[in-house]
C-alpha positions, -999 to +999 in steps of 0.1 A: -860+617+135-860+593+108-843+565+129-857+548+160-844+520+182-857+493+207-838+478+232-849+443+244-858+443+281-841+410+289-811+407+265-806+446+259-800+437+223-805+469+201-826+471+172-821+502+149-849+511+124-852+535+093-883+556+092-913+529+095-896+501+079-902+465+096-867+454+092-838+465+112-808+483+096-786+476+126-791+447+151-764+448+178-769+420+205-739+432+225-711+459+223-693+458+188-662+444+204-683+413+217-686+423+255-723+420+267-743+450+274-741+458+313-775+475+314-804+486+294-794+522+298-759+513+285-775+498+254-798+527+250-769+552+251-750+532+225-781+533+202-786+569+205-748+575+198-749+551+168-779+570+153-763+604+158-731+589+140-754+580+110-773+615+110-742+637+116-712+633+093-690+650+120-701+630+149-676+600+158-687+564+154-704+549+185-679+534+210-668+497+203-670+488+240-677+500+275-654+526+286-642+535+251-649+566+231-661+567+199-635+568+168-635+598+148-644+595+111-618+599+086-629+626+061-634+613+026-615+633+001-628+628-033-605+631-064-609+664-082 
């Protein structure tokens, strides 16, 4: 996989990296809707879903908050 992630053991903040680059491409200190992570496992699951969404064009976006499902992506229709 070209993406990896780290979840902070204390704050559960998610840092997603591309390849072996030192800078994060996504830093998510809490859920996208502002709710704090409930656990490290919750943050890890979100990170995995976020990476899947980046890699797979058909995968939904990672959920915006706890108990929510990921929003489907709207297909981009290019002019012909």
